[in-house]
C-alpha positions as a printed Julia matrix, in Angstrom:
159×3 Matrix{Float64}:
 104.15   83.37   -3.93
 106.77   80.92   -2.73
 106.11   78.51   -5.59
 104.06   76.1    -3.49
 101.0    76.2    -5.74
  99.75   72.69   -4.96
 100.0    73.25   -1.22
  98.19   76.59   -1.58
  95.41   74.94   -3.57
  95.03   72.19   -0.95
  94.84   74.8     1.8
  92.22   76.84   -0.03
  90.16   73.73   -0.8
  90.32   72.71    2.88
  89.22   76.21    3.88
  86.09   75.79    1.74
  84.8    73.37    4.36
  85.26   75.85    7.2
  82.07   77.51    8.43
  83.49   81.03    8.34
  83.73   83.46    5.41
  82.92   81.0     2.65
  82.83   83.76    0.03
  86.42   84.81    0.74
  87.65   81.2     0.66
  86.03   80.78   -2.76
  87.59   84.06   -3.86
  91.04   82.97   -2.72
  90.83   79.64   -4.55
  89.46   81.34   -7.66
  92.25   83.91   -7.57
  94.85   81.14   -7.29
  93.44   79.54  -10.43
  93.42   82.93  -12.17
  97.08   83.59  -11.3
  97.97   80.18  -12.75
  96.13   80.79  -16.02
  93.31   78.36  -15.22
  90.61   80.86  -16.12
  87.59   78.56  -16.39
  88.29   77.09  -12.95
  88.82   80.59  -11.58
  85.53   81.78  -13.02
  83.68   78.83  -11.48
  84.85   79.63   -7.94
  84.64   83.4    -8.28
  81.04   83.18   -9.51
  80.19   81.09   -6.47
  81.82   83.75   -4.29
  79.79   86.63   -5.74
  76.6    84.62   -5.32
  77.32   84.53   -1.6
  78.53   88.13   -1.29
  77.44   90.22   -4.26
  78.68   93.45   -2.64
  82.39   92.56   -2.54
  84.05   94.71   -5.2
  87.33   92.81   -4.93
  85.66   89.54   -5.91
  83.88   91.23   -8.83
  87.22   92.62   -9.96
  88.88   89.2    -9.68
  86.02   87.65  -11.64
  86.45   90.31  -14.33
  90.17   89.57  -14.61
  89.52   85.84  -14.97
  86.83   86.46  -17.59
  89.2    88.7   -19.55
  91.84   86.01  -19.33
  89.33   83.55  -20.79
  88.5    86.0   -23.58
  84.97   86.62  -22.28
  85.15   90.39  -22.71
  81.42   91.14  -22.47
  81.24   89.25  -19.19
  84.4    90.84  -17.82
  83.0    94.31  -18.59
  79.89   93.52  -16.53
  82.0    92.26  -13.63
  84.34   95.24  -13.73
  81.32   97.58  -13.87
  80.05   96.01  -10.65
  83.47   96.53   -9.08
  84.51   99.97  -10.31
  81.7   101.57  -12.29
  81.04  101.8   -16.0
  83.81  104.23  -16.98
  86.64  102.4   -15.22
  85.27   99.08  -16.48
  85.57  100.29  -20.07
  89.17  101.39  -19.45
  90.08   98.03  -17.89
  88.54   95.99  -20.7
  90.27   98.2   -23.26
  93.61   97.59  -21.53
  93.1    93.81  -21.68
  92.08   94.01  -25.33
  95.08   96.18  -26.12
  97.45   93.67  -24.49
  95.93   90.95  -26.66
  96.54   93.06  -29.81
  92.83   93.7   -30.36
  93.33   97.41  -31.0
  90.07   98.0   -32.86
  88.05   96.39  -30.07
  90.0    98.38  -27.47
  89.16  101.56  -29.36
  85.45  100.67  -29.24
  85.65  100.31  -25.46
  87.47  103.63  -25.08
  85.0   105.39  -27.35
  82.17  104.11  -25.14
  84.08  105.37  -22.1
  84.53  108.76  -23.8
  80.74  109.13  -23.93
  80.69  108.74  -20.15
  83.56  111.08  -19.33
  85.1   113.48  -21.82
  87.76  115.02  -19.58
  90.0   112.0   -18.97
  93.61  112.6   -19.92
  94.34  108.86  -19.7
  91.49  108.02  -22.07
  92.49  110.57  -24.71
  96.16  109.58  -24.48
  95.35  105.93  -25.02
  92.98  106.74  -27.87
  95.69  108.77  -29.63
  98.11  105.85  -29.52
  95.52  103.3   -30.61
  94.17  105.47  -33.41
  97.73  105.81  -34.72
  98.26  102.05  -34.49
  95.27  101.33  -36.75
  95.98  104.14  -39.21
  93.28  106.59  -38.09
  95.56  109.64  -38.28
  92.91  112.35  -38.17
  91.28  110.75  -35.12
  94.72  110.46  -33.5
  95.35  114.16  -34.15
  92.0   115.08  -32.59
  92.79  112.92  -29.56
  96.21  114.58  -29.18
  94.51  117.98  -29.39
  92.19  116.91  -26.56
  95.2   115.77  -24.52
  96.85  119.14  -25.09
  93.69  121.03  -24.14
  93.24  118.98  -20.97
  96.85  119.54  -19.96
  96.42  123.28  -20.49
  93.31  123.3   -18.32
  95.12  121.28  -15.66
  98.01  123.75  -15.36
  96.06  126.98  -15.78
  95.61  128.61  -12.36
  92.03  129.4   -11.44
  91.15  133.01  -10.62
């Protein structure tokens, strides 16, 4: 964070030789590479980390981010699914695709997420915007109707 990237990398590489918590040292080095846009290097270390500790959701999430950065969207979905579950993984991949101006691919991810959970206000809102951006007006109108219906349900007091 202080702009001492080379010193941080040296420290993380030195930590790899320590006998304690090898998986977290690999994660830290991989995350450093991710933050610096070195996605293939990040993936290499993060994969080693999950081999050691396959239950660490943070490492799976970091691996997913690096894979998205490298444009490996199928792989990043699998990693995110391990970290957060299938629905949230679809939303995360869609967000990355959307930021890269791959609207049609983002829509596909959100439509897969919709099959898993139909009552997500976030999902329907994002679909409405994306449908509009690719000229699918009737789909956008249906998505906005779903947003409106979900908002009505959310504010209607239960009896």
